[in-house]
C-alpha angles and dihedrals in degrees: 000000000000118000141174120204123191123203140164101071124128146116116322134169121245110279092028131121139228136183113219120201132204113198117194130201135175096029138083093258101199091056091065133077111221123216132190120213135168136205137192113208109266094018134092121270113265124212118227110173146329132210124195124237097268094028092250092128130041126182130189119196109244117261091358105115103353098225096310097108129063127197124206141153141207109207092188088063096037087233136125126197141206115199108202118195138178090021119203130197087252088065090067106122145106109280119214134187124210135192127211138158088216113082090193091060092052095051092037096073098282094281114161096000113161101234138027131184122225094249139242120241121234119194120187111195141131 
């Protein structure tokens, strides 16, 4: 069974930083592009960034995080990361990672990706 598990979320003050992790198991990790998305209850899912299987390509959704977030991966650890900096209250959301062999699905809003994690909540508040 293939799974993705996010971690690293929590409560942080405005201006703070977090590093979110996405640990994969049960799949050949380097074959999959990993995407990070976020969602506020009652609102549409928002794409943040995607990284290809061997990290040769990185995509940031336009106007999403304005250079404050940084995606990376360590294939030896079957883990992808999202470094989130200069957090604002508007960044409060549940953050999800997704895995897909189709790059177009990752950068296309995450539609029809093969695997999703259950999410890690991030709350930005003083």
